[in-house]
N, C-alpha and C positions, 0 to 999 in steps of 0.2 A: 790367614791374615786376620788380625784383630783390629777392631775399630779404633783402638787407642793409638795405632801406629801412624795415623795421619790426622791432620786437622784441616778440614775444608774451609774455604773462604766463602761465606754466604752473603757478604755485604752487597754484592751486585745483583742479587736476586730479589725480586719483589715478593714480599711475604704473601700478598693476596694471590698472586699468580701461582705461587708455590702451593698454597692451600687449595686453590681451584684444581690444579693438576693432580693433587693427591685425592681430592674428591672424585675426579673422573676415573682415577685408577681404582678407587674403592668400588665404584659402580660396576666394574667388570668382574668383581669377585662374587663368590657364592655367600661367604660369611664375613662378618666384621671380625677383626682380630682382637680378641679379648685381652691381649697383652698391652693394649692401650686403654687409657682411663675410661672413655665414654662407653666403649663396648664391654669393658670389664664390669662396670656398674650395671649395665643392662643385663648382663649374663648372670651375675651373682647377687645383686642387691634386690633379692626377692625372698620372701620369708621361707617358702618351701625349699628353694634352691639352697639357701644359706643353711637351713637345718640339715639337709642332705650332705652338704659339703662339710660342715662342722662335725657331724657324726663320723664322717670318714677321717677327718684330720685327727680327732681324738680317739678314734677306734672304739666308739661307744656302741654297745649292743644291749638288747633286751630292755630291762627296766631302767638302765643307766642312760639310755638314749635321750638326746635333746628332743623335746616334743614341740617346743614353741620358741620363737625369738621375737624380740621387739627391735626393729631397726630404728636407730636414733639419728638425731641431727649430727651431721659429720663435722660441723665447725666447733672447735674448742677454743675458747678465749681465756688466756691467763694474764693477770695483771702483774706488771713488774716494777714500777707502777703503770707504765704504758702497756697498752693491750698488745699481747703477742698472740696472733691467730694461727692455729694449726688446722688445716683442712685434711681430714682423713678420707680414705676411699669408702670404707664401710665400717660402721660402728653399730654394735648391737649388744643387747643383753639376752641371756638364754633362760629357759625354764629351769635350768640347773643352777642358776645364780652366777654364771660366768659373765664377765664383761669382755667383749671381743672387739679387736680392731684387725681388719683384714686389709692389706695393702698389696697392690700390684706395682712392682717397680721395674720399669723398662730400662731406664738409664742408670748407669753406674756413677757413683760419686766417690770422690777421694776420701771423704769422711762419712761413709755410708753407715757404719756401725754407730758412730756418735749421733747421727741423725735418728737412728732407731731408738737409742736410749733417750734422747731429748724428747722425741715425739711421744714415747711411751710414758715418760714422766708426766707430761701434760695430760695424757689419757688417763693415767692413774688418779691424778688430782680431780679431773672431771668426774670420774666414776665414783670417787669417794664423796664428792660434793652431792651428787645425785642420790647416793645411798643415804647420806645424812639427812636429806630432805624428807625421807620416809621415816627415819627413826628419831630425828631431833626436831620435830615440829613444835611450834610454840604451844606449851601446855595450856589447856583451857581451865585448869584448876591446879591446886597445890599437889605436887607429886608425893607419892608415898616413898618410904625408904627403899622398898623393893624396886620401885620404878626408877629411882635415882641410882640404885646399884646397877640396874641394867644399862642405864645411860652411861654410867662410868665404864662399864665393861666394853661398851661399843664405841667409846670415844675415839680410839685410835685403830679400830678395826676397819678394814676395807675389803671389798669383794675381790675374788680372784680375777686378775686382769691378764689376758693373753694377747700377745701380738703375733699375728700371722703375716709374714712377708713372703710374697711370691716373686722371685727375682729372675729376670731374663738375662742374667750374666753370671759369670763364675764367682763363687764365694771362696776366697783363698783359704780360709781356715776351716772349711767344711769338706769332709771327705766323701760324703754321699749327697744325693739330691735332697734329703731331708735332714735337718739338724734341730734338736730341741735344746735350747740354751737356757741357763738359769744363773742366779747369783750364788756362787759357791766359795768355800774357803779353800786353803791350800791342800787339805786332805780330800777335797771333792764333796764335802757335805753341803747340801743345799740349804741356804739361809731361809728361804721361804718357798713353799709350793704355790703361793698365790701369784707369783710373777714368773711368767715363762715367755720365751721368745721362740717361735717355731719358724724356721727359715727354710724356704724351698729354693733350690738351685735348679732351674729348668734346663740348664745346659748339661746337667748330669742325669736328667731323666730321659731315658732312651727306650722305654718299653714300647713294643709294637702292640697293635690292636689285640692280637690273639694272646698277649701276655698280661692283659689287664684283668685283675681279679677282685680288687677292692674298690670301695667307694672313693677312697683317697686317690687311687690310681686313675679312676675314670675322670675325675675333675681335672687332674693334672694333665692327662692325655688331651683332653678337650682344650684346655687353656693353651697348651703348647702347639697344637696342630690346627686349630680352627682357622687361623689366618691364611694357611696355605692349602686347605683341603676343599674339595668339592662335594664330599660325602661323609659327613660325620656320623659315627654310630651313636645311638642313644642307649645302647646296652640294655634294651628292654626295660628302661626306667622312665616312667611317665614324667617325673620331675625334670630329669635331664632332657627329655624330648622337648619340653616346654622351654627350657633354658636355651637349647639350640635354636628353636624358632625365633627367639629374641635376637639372635645374631644374624638372621637371614637378611642379606642386603636388599633383596627384592621387596620385602615388606617393612623395612625400617623407615622410620619417619625422617623427613628432611632435616629436622633439628638434630637427630642422632647422627645422621650421616655427616653433617657439617661439623658437628662437635668432634666426631672421630677424625675428620680431616685435620682439624686444628691440632688435635692431640698428636697426630703423626708428624707434624712439622716441628722442627726443633724448637724447644722452649728456651727462654732466656737462661734458665738454670743449666740446661744442657749445653748451650753455647758457651756459657761461663766455664763449664767443665772442660770442653774441648780446648778453649783458650788456655786453660791452666796446664793442659798437657803440652801445648806448644811452648809455653814459658818454661816448664820443667825440662823439656828436651833441650832447650837452649842452655839452661843453667848446667845441666849434666854434661853437655858438650863442652862448655867453657872449662868446667872443672877437669874433665879428662884431658883437654888440650894443655892446660897449665901444668898438669902432672907430668906430662911427657915433654914439656918445654916448648910447646907450640904457641903461636900467637893466639890471643883471645879471639880475634876475628876469624881465623881459620877454623878454630874449634867450633865456634857458633855456626859458621857456614857449613861445616861438615854435618853437624846435628840437623840443621835445617834442610840440608841437601838430602839426607837420608829420609827425613820425614816427608818432604815435598816430593821426592822421587817415588816413594811408595804410594803416595796419594795420586800422583800423576799417572802412574802405571795402572792403578786400580780404576781411576776415572776413564782412562783410555779403553781399558777392557770393557767397562760398563757401557761406554758409548757404542762399541762394536756389537755388543750383545743386544743393545736396544735397537740397533739398525737391523738386526735379524729377528726382531719382534719376540725376543725371549721374555718370559714372565719376570716381573719385578722381583718376586721372592727368590727366584732361581738366580738372578743376577746378584742379589744381596748375599746369598749363601756362597756364591762362587768368589766374589771379589772382597767380601768383608765390609763393603760399604753399607751404611744404613739406608733403608728404603727411602727416607726423606731426601737424601743426597742424590740417589739415583733418579728420583722424580725431578729434582732440580736440574740434573744433567739433561733429562728428557725435554725440559722446558726451555733450555738454551737455544737460541736461534742457530740455524745451520750456518757453517762458515763458508 
């Protein structure tokens, strides 16, 4: 069962109670789940961890390896003329001259690819602006012809910008767990090697611990399994061992735990997406009903009935499993419900 098949009604649930219940559930676990924003940044927004991860992503070895990164401010502001703010998960520049944006995406969006393109456009502009600050400083003297020639050559040059998106949902147009995308023509020729999108579909990453051989695999394995594991392997890698320690619930700061709890509760954006699924289901039901000559009301009722029926059954099953003290992650996997909704069911008063 997929999450998109039902749309829960959260209106009656206090958000504060919901967050507190989530916080209490987190405290029972061994590791924070890095598929959520707060833990993801704690896990990977560290210079040595990011170097290790990026060398794995780009499969760099020997003298080609990234040896240093500079982690940058994650807020990007673009004027339209009003300010449009983009808040990135991780933004960095590397010793090899790359500008990198790494994003962890837990929730699916109906226009997800457009979001990637829009955000990367802003990221490219910010990267170009910062690059220009170094090469186009106000000259303290009259420039020579050679210096002006260099300025001319660099005026429209920008650094390589790579977007890395790690997705906890299925990517329809991608056949494997990793896809490298670029701007190409109809013959498949790449327009520029400076703009690449690397997308990871964790739903298609199924390697077991004993099958992990590369740095890329190690990080993907940890990202996917940390939230449900009691014993993560460090693969005899000191950098990874330190990254895992940053996920330990027992030593995490209260600030990190509370931020993680907030992240695990549905955001307004996610609630908007769920509502859009409900509206779409109604519209499709109406269209189908009209096509076969049924009344509009019956068609809408049928669509809503299917949606609400699936939701009701999943919630009923979740309630029974909660009564048997089954783990939250096990219930989520079995019913298809998001963990946040299961926690909401748990918080409901007994009838």
